[in-house]
N, C-alpha and C positions, 0 to 999 in steps of 0.2 A: 632622265639624265640631266635636263635643264635645271632641276631643283637642287643640285649639289654644288656647294661652294666650299673651297678650302682656303685656309689662312695659314701661311708658313712664315710670314714676316714678324716673328715673335712666337708666343706660345701656339702650338699646333691647334688648329680649330677646324671643326667640320660643321657645316650647316646644311640642313635639308629643308628646302622651301622657307629659308630665312630663319629657321629655328636651330639652336645648337643641338648637336647630336653626339652622344658618347658612342664611339665605335668599338670600345673595349680596352683591353690592357695595353701595356707598353709594346708588346710585339705586334699586335694588330695596328697600332698607331705607327710603328716604324715601317711596316710594309706599305701602308697607305702613303706615308711620307715619301718613301723611295719611289713609288709609282708616280707621285705628284711631281717629284723633281725631274722625272723623265717623261712627263705627260705627253702622250702622242707617240712615244717611242717604246719599243718592246724591251722589257727587262727580263732577263733569263731567270729561271727558277734558281739556278746556282747563285746568281748575284743576289737574289732576295734572301737566300739562305745565309750568305756571307754577311749581309746586313744585320741579320738576327744573331748569328753566333760567331762571326769572324771566320778565320781560316779553319778553326776546329769545329766545323759543323758536324752534328751527330749523323749517324748512318741513315736514319729515316728522314733527313732534313727535307728532301723534296716532297715527300708525302705530307709532312707537317705543314710546309709552306702552302701546299694546295688546300689543306683543310682550313688554315687561317683565311685564305683568300675566299673560300666558299662562305665563311662567316661574314667577311667584309661585304661580299656581294649582297648578302641578305640585309645588311645594314644600309648600304648606299643605294640599293636598287639595281634593277636590270640595266644592262647596256653601258655601265660605267667602267667596270673592270672586265676586259675581254681577253680570252685565251688566244694567244698567237705564238706558235713555236718560235724560239725555245722557251717561252715564258708567258708574260702577261703585259697588257698595255692599258693605260688609264685614259679614257676618253672623257674630256670635260668641255663644256662650252668655252668660247674664247675668253670670256672675262671671269670664269669661275675660280681661277687661281689668283690670289692677290699678288704673287710674284710676277705673273704674266702681265697683270694690269700695271704694276709698277714699272716693269721694263718698257712697256709700250708708251706710258705717259712720259717717262724719263727720256726716251728716244725722241718723242715728239717735241718735248721741251727743248732738247738740245738742238734739234733741227730748226725750230722756230727762232731760237736765240741766234743761231748762225745766220738766219735769213734777215736779221735786223729788227725783230719784233720782241723786245725784251719784256714788255708788259704781259703779252700773251704767254711767253715762255715762263715767266714767273708763276703764273696761275697753274700751268701744266706741271711744272716741277714741284710746286708746293703740294699739289694734289697727289703726285707720285710719292713724295716723302711722307705725306700724312697716312699712307697705307701701312707704314711700319708701326707695329704695336709693341715692339720690344727692342732690345739692344742688338739682337742677332737673328738672322733667318735660321729656321730649323734649330732653335736654341736648345731644345731638350734632347737633340739627337747628336750631341758632340762626339759620342763614341762610335758613331757610324761613319766610316771613312768617306763614302760617297756623298752623304748629306753634309758632312763637315766641309768638303770641297765645294759643294754647291752653295753652302752658306757663305763661304769666303768670297766666291764669285759675286754673289748678290751684294755682299758688303762693299766690294770694290765699286760696283755700279751705284750703290747708295752714296758712297763717298764722292764719286764723280757728279752725281746729281746735286749733292749739297754745293759743290763748287760751281756748278752751272747756275744754281739758284742764286748764289752770291753774286755771280757775274750779272745776272738779271737784276738783282737788287741795286748793284752799283750803276748799271746802265739806266735805271729808271729813277735814280736819286733816292732810293729807299735805303739810306745809310744807317738809320737808327738801330742800335744794338749790334751792328756788324763787328765793331772793334772787339768787343768782349768775346763774341763767338769765334772770331778769327784768331784771337790770342790763344784761346783754348785749343783750336784746331792745329795751330802751328806748334804748340807744345806737344800735342799728340802725334803729329806727323811732320817732324822737323825737316824731312828730306823732300817735301812736296813744295816745289818752288812756286807753283801757281797760287797756293795759299799765302805765301809770303808776299807775292805781288799784289794780291787782293788786300792784305793787311796794310801794306805800304800805301796803297791808293786810298783806303778808308781813313787812315791816319792823316794823310795829307789833306784830304777834304775836310777833316775836322780841325784844320789849322795846326796840326801837330807835326810840322816838317821834321823837327829834330828827332821825334819818336819814329817817324818813317825811316829816317836814315839809320837810326839805331837798329831798327828791325832788319834792315839790309845787312848791317854789320853782323848781327847774330845769325842770320841765314847763311851768309858767306862763311863765317867761322865754322858753323855746323857742317856745311858741305865739305869744306876742306879737311876738317878733322875726321869726318866719317868716311869720305870717299876719295879725298885727294883731288877734287875737281873744283873749278871756279864756278860761280853762278852762270846759268844759261844766258844767252843774249836777251831773252825776254825779261828776266829779272834785272839784268844790267841796264836794259832800256828804261824800265820803271825808275831805277835808281838815278839815271841821268836826268830824267824828267822831273823828279823831285828836286834835284839840285838846281835845275834850270827854271823851276816854277812853270813848267810847260802847261799850256792851257788844256792840252788833251786830258790831263788828269782830272779836270773839272768838267769835262764834257759829259753829256747825258749818256753817251755810250763809251765805255772805257776800252778803246780799241786794243790797247796793249794787253788787256786781260781777256777780252772776249773773243776777238777775231783771230788771234794768232793760233796756228796749228802746233806750236812748239810743245805745248803740254802733252798733247796726244802723241806727237812724234816721240818725245822722251819716254812716255809710258809704253808706247808700242815697241820701241827699240829695246827697252828694258825687258818687256815680256818676251820678245822674240829671241834676243841675243843672250840674255842671262838665264831666263827661265825656260826657254823652248816652248812657250805657251802660244801655240798657233792661233787658237780661238780668240784669246784676249787681244793679241797683237793685231789681228785683222780688224777688230772693232775699232781700235785706236787709229790704225793707219787709214781706214776708210774715212773716218771723221777728219783726220788731218789732211787727207788729199782734197776733200771737198772744201775745207777752209782755205787751204793753200791756193787752190784754183780761184776762189773768190777774192783772195787778197793779192793775187798775182805774185805770190812768193815762189819763185822758181826753185830755189834750193829745197824748201820744204816739200814742194810738189815732187821733186825727184826722190827725196828720201822716203816719202810716203809710198810712191810707186814701187820702189825697191822693197820696202817693208811688206807690201801686199804680196810680193812674190814668195815670201816665207823662207823657210829653211831648205825645203826640198824643191825640186823642179816639178812643174805641172800640179801645183796644189789646187788650182782652180779647175775642177773636173768638168762642169757642165760647159757646153759650147758657148753659152752667153758669158759666163764668168771668165772663161779662158780668153775670149775675144776682147772683153773689157780690159783685162790685165795687159794684153799686148798693145791695145790702143793707148793705154795710160803710159806704158813704158816708152812707146814711140813718141808720144806727146812730150814727155819729160826730156827725152834724149834730144829732141829738136830744139830745146831751149837752153841746154847747158853746153859748156865747152866740152867737145868730145875728148879732149886730152886731159881733162880734169879727173879727179878721183871719181866724182859722180858720173862723169861721162863713161869712164872705163867700167864702172860697176853696172851701169844701165846697159851697155853694149854686151857685157858678159851674160847678164840675166836674160836679155832679149834673145841672144844667140842660143842659150840653153833651152829656153821655152820652145823656140822654133825647131831646134834639133831633136828634142825629146819627142815631140809629136810626130815628126817625120821619121823617127828611128835612125837618125844620122848623128854625126858628131863633129863634122868639119868646122862649122861656124864657132862652136864653143871652144874647140881647141885653138883656133886662131885667136879668139878673144883672150884666152889664157896666155898665149904667146905675147900679146900686146901688153897685158898687165905685168908679165914677167919682165919685159923690156923696160916698162915704165918705172919699175922699182917701187911701186906703191903697194905696201904689204896688205892693206885692207882690201883693195880692189883685187889683188892677186889671190888672196885667201878665198874670197867669194868665187872667183873664176875657177879655181882649182876644185872647190867643192861641187859647184853645179856641173862642171865638166865631168867629174867622177860619176855623178848621177846619170849622165847621158851615156855611160859606158859600162852598163851592168850586164851586158851579154857575155857569152863565153869566149869571145874572140880577143879580148883586150885585158887579160889577166895581168900581164906585166905592166902595161901602161897605167892601169888603175892603181896598182901598187905604187908606182912612181909618183902619181898624183897625190895619193894619200900621204906618202912619206914626206913629200915636199910641203903639203899643207901643215903637217905637224911642225915642220921647221919654221914655216912662215908665221905660224900662230904666235911664236915668241916675239915677233916684231910688230904684229898687228895690234897687240894689246887687248884683244877681244877673247873672252873666255870661250865663246861659241866656236871659234876657229879651232882651238885645241880639241874641244869636245868632238867636233865633226871630223877632225883629222884622225883621232883615235877610233872613232866609230867606223869611218870608212876603212881604216886599216884592219879593224876587227872583222868587218864584213868580208873584205877581200880574202882574208885567211880562211874563213869558213867556205867561201865560194870555191877556193882553190883546193879544199880538202887538206889544208896544212895541219899537221899534228899539234902545232902550237896555238891554234885558234882559240881554244878555251882559256889559255893563259892570257891572251890579249883581251878577251872578254872580261877577265878578272880585273885587268888594268882599267877598262872602261867603267866597271862597277865601282872601283875605288874613286875614280874621278867624279862619278855621279853621286857618290856618297858624300863628297865634300859639299855639293850643292846640287839639288835636283835640276834636271833639264828634261822637261816632259817629252819633247819629241825624241830625243836620244834614248830616254828611258823606255819609251814604247818599243823601240827597236831592240834594246837589250833584253827586255822581257820576252819579245817574240823569239829571239835566239834561244832563250832558256826553254821555251815551249818546244822548239825544234829538238833541243838536246834531250828533253824528257821523252819525246817520241822515239828518238834514236835508242834510248835506254830501254824502251818497251814499257815505260811507266805511263800507260794510256790514261788511267784515271787522273793522275797528276797533270798530264798534258792537256786533257780536256778542260779541267778546272782552270789551268793556267791560261789556256786560250781564251776562255770567257773573261778572266780577269784582265788579260792583256788587251782585249777589245775595249774594255771599260777605260783602261788607261789611255788608249788611243782616242776614244771619244772625248775624254776629259782634256786631252791635249789639242783637240780640234783637228785630228788627222783623218782625212777622208779615206785612208786605207784601212781604218779600223775594221769595217765590216768585211772588206775583201780579204784581209789577212786572216781574220777569224775563219772565213770560209775555206781558205787554203789549208789552214791548220787542221780543220775538221776533216777535209778531204784526206789529208795525210794519215790522220788517226784511223778513219774508217777504211782507208785503203789497206793498211797493214792489219786491221782487224778482220778483213775479208767481208766488210759490211758496206762497201761503197754504194751498192744499189739502193740503200735506204735514202741516199741524198739526192735522188733524181729530182723530186719536186723543188728542193731548196736550190739546187744548182741551176735549174731551169729559170728560177727567178733571179738569182745572182748574176747570171750571164748577161742580163739586160740592165744591170744597175748603172745609173749615170755616174756613179762615183768611181767606177773602174777606169783604169788608164786606157786610152785609145789604142795602145799597142800591146795590151794584155789580152792574149788569146787563150790563156790557160783554162778558163772556165768552159770553153767549147770542148777542150780535151777531157776535162774532168767529167762533163756531162756525157760525153761519148763513152768513156770507160764505165761510168756508173750505169748507164742504160744497158750497155752490152753485158755487164755483170748481172743485171737484173733480168736478162733475157729479152730486153726490148731492142731487137736488132734494127728496127726502123728508126727509132730515135737516135740510136748510136750511129747508124750510117749517115743520118742527116747532119748530126753534130760534127762527125769526122769530115764530111764533105765541106761544111762551112769553114772548118779549120784549115783544110788543105787548099781550098780555092783552086785556082788554075794550076798552081805549083807550090808545094810546101817550101820550096827554096826561096820563095818571095816573102815568107813570113818574117816580120821584123825581128832582128836579133836582140830582143828585149831581155829584161831580167827574168821573164817567165818562159823564154824560148826553150830551154832545155826540158823543163817540166812539161811544157806543151807537147814536145815531141815524144817524151816518155809516155804520156797518156795516149798519144796517137799510136805509138808502137803497141801498147797493150790492147788498144781497140782493134787494130789490124790483126793481132793474134786471135782475139776472141771472135772476129768476123771472118777469119781466114782470108784476109785481103792481102794477097801476095805482092801486088804491084806497089801498094802504099808502103808495105813493110820494106821493100827493096829501096824505095826512095828515102825512107827514114834512116835506114842503115847508112846510106851514102852520106847523108847530112850529119849524122851523129858521129861517124867514125873519127873525125879529127879531135873529138873531145872525150875520147874513151877514158882518159885518166881522171876526169873531173867527177865530182858528185853532182847529181841532178838536184839543184836547189832552186827554190822560188824566191824571187824578189831579193830582199836584203838578207837572205839566209833564213827566212822565217819557216820554211818547211823543206825537208830533205827526203828524197825518194830513193836514195842509195846511189850506188855507182852507175855511171852511164854504160858500163859494160853489160848491165842487166838488160836494158832495152835493146842493145846491140845483139845480145844473145837471143832475145825474144824475136827480133825481126829476122835473124838468121834461121831460127826454128820455123817461123811462119813461111819463109821463102823456100823451105825444104833443104836447108844446108845444115844438117846436124853436127858435122865436124866443126864448122865455124861457130855454131851455137855453143858447143861444149867448151871451146877455147874461151869465148867471151864470158860464159857463165861461171867457169872456174875462176877467171880473173875477177868477176863480180863478187864472188864469195870472199876472195882474198881482200879486195878493196873495201868491202863493207865491214869486214873484221877490223881493218885498219881505222875505219871511221867510227868504230864502236857502235855501228848502227845494227843492233841485233834483230829487229824485225826484218830489215832488208837482207840480213844474212840468211834468215829463215826462208824468205821468198826466193833468194838466189839459189840456195841449196835445193829447194823443191823444183825450181825450173831447170837447174842443172841435172837433177835426177831424171827429169822428163827427157832432156836432150840425150842423156846417156842411153836411156831405154830406146829412144828412136834410132840412135846410131846402131846400137846392138852389136858392138864389137866385142872381142874377147875381154872378159873382165868387166864390161860395162854394167850388166845387171847387178853384180855384187857391189860395184862402186855406187850405183844408184841407191841400193838398199842402205848403204852406209850414210849417204847424204840425207836420205829421208829420216833415218834414225837420229842423226845429229840435229836435223831441223826440228823434229818433235821434242827432243830434249831441251833445246834452247827456247822453244816457244813456251814451255812450262814455267819459265822464270818470269814471264811478263805479268804485269798487274793490269787488271781489266780483262775484258773478253779475249780469249786466245786468238792468235793469228791463225787464220784458216785459208790463207792464200794458196793458189794452185801451185 
């Protein structure tokens, strides 16, 4: 394994023990390149198939992919490509991929530069940039969407490393040749103010003050023409220093260019608020926070801390990362005016993070009241969005809708695209969670908004909703392929829910296929994933049902006991509460646990009119009347079971959730037979016949639910 080296920063290159190796034709090279881009992470067979053939993969695509990978294994040797469901993972030594070496050297160079060691930084950054052998990463794979996206990400990092190297050059007095390089770069990237600041500094040092001032004029004209904005404070400060012949421009360390966090703040805020790119924004905000702390820049510190919070609440899933964010938010809040815009924004974000983890909402709603009273549209828009995220349980349907509607209205005054996107997104989610017949219409509005310009985080949710709709329609093959593609979108966006949502969608698919027992090993692993929300208990429920379906009563009973705790009523009313209780209801039915069934019925009864949906509408298990009927059946009350299950059939028909209709018809037939009243056996036969007829219309393995 140690003898394999891959080069992707230019023409794709494979070396074994230092010697070039031909791995085969374009398809074999593509598969290896995709695995390299995700080195250390599992790539599904379906994703590899899409890389080769796009959306129209041939029927035997999976078999062909496995054949190709077998050939690749023979070329690169044992232990490099490892099978791991649902696909394959590439194991390489730490420095075996040139892109990984580049990222490490570039990050080290930036850190050393920020620490005040420009000479050492220059060496590291030059070494990083020397690894590039061409104009683009993965340059021969431009038609492969995932590799094109990874190439763009690496290109952004390369661009940042070039600017860091120029900062190091300026700081060490190595100015020769910089002016020509910077003039070419500002022509290519006219909206990058950091490059203009560097060019102005280099021109001034060369004794060309008038050219430096002309550079500022051109930069300002371009910014106003393209975006309608004035130059940032950083560029304006360089302009003032040129006018004043400030000695700092001649210093060995150009502080206005090197130490300011503003470039990373601007880049981070653009990535987050315009593109919804959580991964890229985190990288920029992390650097900006460290630099702001070193420079004592309170405003930049607060903006960076807010940016690290991201779009959602509780984006930092591990205990260490979550604690770090809270510490930074509190540190920033202690240094700003609490009545300022930054103060209100920090209070709202901190309140949301604390409320979400506790499964409460009082603090964040109070913060939203303060921003509403203050009349600050930016702070209020953020408060409304994070408050909405803390209210995804079934108890607050009307309040959520009010928050989303207000957010859409405030977005017109905040002037930020992300506020409108989030307002429409939350409104769409609310309609689905409420089972509103106009929900798909609102999803179309969201699609239209995202078509104007991509927003990765919101696009991930929109794609997940479409997977849910495919499951409702009984298009299981499409849903499974869509779930895998959706997970890849989530990973590209840097959303930690990508794996959890994929698991939830797979549970829904297998549930309605009657194959949930197959997922016991997968669910057992997912249940302990550190990226799951601390108030998400749905995987205990899913494992319980899956194990019970597979006949493993011991595992099922254990998972159900962990879910129930001392009292199911203490379970946080999170975005997965309804689906968790649905799973518990089915498990109690399969285990004949009458006491648990009775408690579940009591808890679910107020929400009978809702669909049981997970998280932001990513998976739907049908009408809540179904688990209510199931618990009544388990508790020995067939009359009540018949009433609920008849309602479940009607509600599932209204949802156009055909697999759930089939399940409810079959369970309704069982309740009728148990009741055994006049006409009940004939009614049960009619329900079973209707269920069988509807199940034949599904694509993929047929529904075989009880």
